[in-house]
N, C-alpha and C positions, 0 to 999 in steps of 0.2 A: 652638201655631199651629194654626189651623183647616185643614181640608182645602182649602178655597178658597184661602186664603193660601198654603198649601204648594204648590199647583199653580203659582203664579206667582213665589214668592219663593225665591231661591237662598240668601241669608243675610241676617242682621241684625247690624250692627256698632254698637258704642257702647252707652251706658247710658241708660236713661230717667231723666228728671228735669226740673225746671223750667228749669235753665240749660244742659242738654246737648242735643246734636243726636243723632239716631239715623239711621244710614244703612241703607237697605234696598236690597239688590241684587236685581234681577229676574232670573229665569232667561232665558238668552239666547234660547232657542227660543220663549218665551212673551212676550218683552218688548214686541213691537209690539201684540199683543192686549191686554196689561195697560195699556199707555200709552193706548190708545184708550178703554178703559173709564174710566180715571182722568180723562182730559180731558173725557169726557162728563159726569161727575158733579161734578167740582170746579169752583170759580169761578176763572177766569183773571184774575190781577192784572197780569201782564206777561209778555212773551215776548221772548227774545233770539235772533235769527237762526234761529228755528225749532228751536233745539237745547236751550234752557233755558226752562222754564216756571215762573213763580212762581204758586202756586195756594193757595187756601184751601178747606177742607172743614170744615163745622161751625165750630168756633172755632179750628181748627188751621191753621197756615201751613206750607207745605212747598215745596220746589223739586224739580222733576223734570227729569232730563237725558235726552236722546234715547238715550244709551248704556245706559239702564236703571237708573240710580241715582236714588234718591229720598232727600232729606234732610228729615226732619221736625224741627221745632223745638218745644220745650216739651211733648213728650208725657211725662206723669208716670210711667206704668207700662206694663208689657208687655201687660196686659189691654186697656188703652185703645188701644195701638198695634195689636194684633191686631183689635180691633173696627173701628177706622177703616180698616185695610187690607181687612178683609172687606167692609165697606160699599162701599168704592171698587171692589173687584174682582168683586163679584157681578154 
């Protein structure tokens, strides 16, 4: 995990692969700052009650919750996940 990603991410759950979801949990004290950066860079597909955001970035689709959880779909390996997170959080 890069230093930038480590500043914002508390933990990563799940395994990478075409059919699996990866859950990224943001650090509580950095959650709002991280969400702001992600919403600036990703493309919004839909929003539910200001609490759940369906987004895309590059070719990846993911869902962001206001609680600080992010669920990525179809990330094939940890290197890709770390690169996407770093690009979103820079």
